[in-house]
C-alpha distance (Angstrom), angle and dihedral (degrees) to the residues before:
residue distance angle dihedral
M1 . . .
I2 3.81 . .
E3 3.80 90.1 .
A4 3.80 90.8 52.4
I5 3.80 91.1 51.8
Q6 3.81 90.9 47.3
R7 3.82 90.9 50.5
F8 3.79 90.0 49.5
F9 3.81 92.5 54.1
D10 3.79 92.6 41.6
D11 3.80 90.5 52.6
R12 3.80 95.8 43.2
M13 3.79 102.0 35.5
A14 3.79 102.5 38.6
P15 3.78 114.5 101.6
E16 3.74 112.6 -104.8
P17 3.80 110.2 -106.6
A18 3.79 90.7 -153.0
V19 3.81 90.3 61.5
A20 3.80 92.8 51.9
A21 3.80 90.5 45.3
T22 3.80 90.3 49.4
D23 3.82 91.7 51.4
D24 3.80 90.4 49.0
A25 3.79 91.1 48.9
R26 3.82 91.8 48.9
L27 3.81 90.3 50.8
Q28 3.78 91.3 48.9
V29 3.79 91.4 50.6
A30 3.82 91.6 45.8
T31 3.80 92.1 50.2
C32 3.78 91.8 47.2
A33 3.81 92.4 46.5
L34 3.81 90.2 54.9
L35 3.80 89.9 48.6
L36 3.81 86.9 53.2
E37 3.81 90.5 48.9
V38 3.79 88.6 55.1
A39 3.81 92.1 46.5
H40 3.81 91.6 50.4
A41 3.82 94.7 45.7
D42 3.80 92.1 97.6
D43 3.84 91.2 45.9
E44 3.79 90.4 -109.4
F45 3.79 130.4 95.9
S46 3.77 104.8 -164.0
D47 3.78 128.5 -166.7
A48 3.82 87.9 -114.1
E49 3.81 90.9 55.9
R50 3.78 91.6 47.7
A51 3.80 92.2 49.1
T52 3.80 90.4 48.4
I53 3.80 91.9 51.0
V54 3.81 92.4 49.0
S55 3.81 90.4 49.4
L56 3.81 92.2 47.8
L57 3.81 91.9 48.8
R58 3.78 91.2 50.6
Q59 3.81 91.5 50.4
R60 3.80 96.4 42.0
F61 3.79 98.5 45.6
G62 3.81 101.9 24.7
I63 3.79 93.5 -122.6
T64 3.78 134.5 144.3
E65 3.77 123.9 -103.1
A66 3.82 90.4 -105.3
E67 3.82 90.4 52.0
A68 3.80 90.1 47.7
D69 3.82 90.2 51.5
R70 3.81 90.0 50.4
L71 3.81 91.3 47.8
L72 3.79 89.7 49.1
S73 3.81 90.2 52.8
L74 3.81 92.5 48.7
A75 3.79 91.9 46.8
Q76 3.81 91.0 47.9
Q77 3.81 89.5 55.9
E78 3.82 91.1 48.6
Y79 3.80 90.6 45.3
D80 3.81 91.5 50.7
D81 3.83 91.6 49.1
A82 3.82 96.1 44.2
T83 3.76 121.3 104.0
D84 3.80 92.3 -155.3
L85 3.78 142.1 -5.7
Y86 3.81 95.4 -110.0
Q87 3.80 94.2 87.8
F88 3.80 88.2 61.4
A89 3.80 94.7 41.5
R90 3.80 90.6 49.7
L91 3.80 91.4 58.3
I92 3.78 91.0 50.3
N93 3.81 91.2 47.4
E94 3.79 91.3 51.2
H95 3.79 97.7 46.5
Y96 3.81 110.7 24.7
S97 3.77 125.7 79.5
H98 3.78 120.5 -129.7
G99 3.81 89.8 -98.2
E100 3.81 92.1 50.9
K101 3.79 90.1 50.7
L102 3.81 89.2 52.7
T103 3.80 89.3 51.8
V104 3.80 90.5 51.8
L105 3.81 90.9 48.0
E106 3.80 89.6 51.9
Q107 3.79 88.5 51.7
F108 3.81 89.3 52.6
W109 3.81 89.0 56.4
Q110 3.82 90.3 48.4
V111 3.80 89.6 55.6
V112 3.81 91.6 47.1
Y113 3.79 93.0 51.6
S114 3.82 95.4 40.3
D115 3.80 90.2 92.8
G116 3.81 91.8 47.3
Q117 3.78 99.4 -111.1
L118 3.77 141.3 76.0
E119 3.79 116.3 -135.9
A120 3.81 121.9 -158.5
H121 3.82 91.5 -117.2
E122 3.80 91.1 53.8
D123 3.79 92.4 49.8
A124 3.81 91.7 48.4
L125 3.81 91.5 48.4
L126 3.80 92.6 51.6
H127 3.80 90.8 50.2
K128 3.80 88.2 51.6
L129 3.81 93.7 46.8
A130 3.79 92.5 48.2
S131 3.79 89.3 52.9
V132 3.80 93.1 46.9
L133 3.81 90.0 49.7
G134 3.80 90.7 51.1
L135 3.79 94.9 -113.5
R136 3.79 123.3 145.9
H137 3.80 123.7 -112.6
E138 3.81 89.9 -120.2
E139 3.80 90.1 57.8
L140 3.80 91.1 49.3
I141 3.81 92.3 52.3
A142 3.82 94.4 43.5
L143 3.81 90.8 53.9
K144 3.79 91.5 44.9
I145 3.80 90.7 54.2
R146 3.81 92.8 44.7
V147 3.80 92.9 52.3
K148 3.81 93.0 43.7
R149 3.81 91.5 50.7
G150 3.79 90.2 49.9
L151 3.80 92.3 61.6
């Protein structure tokens, strides 16, 4: 009898793993969609930018290359259907810590510099994204310099 009651509460009270997995998947897609936004800022999506995004996704989320390719495809569909980038930024704002947002911003700079040059549109977009994510200008510039020096 006690075991039956315990099973009942375990089944009814345990958090649903599908919900957590869905939230994680939505965050992954949102992060990837913003990386795509950065890559497309100069109206070009180069092979170097794509390779950088795949590498960043693998590092960030601990996924295989095939999973990163699938995530990139899903995010591209979401990106193409989106009316603006705020739906993606909102998810990041709601679920990422300040430190995680800084990591994502650094990844944005890595995508920008993956083709070896910084375009005015890319710089303006990263300023906008940093603001939307609640990050300070000083943090934006420090990460920009760090990524540029790492080239």
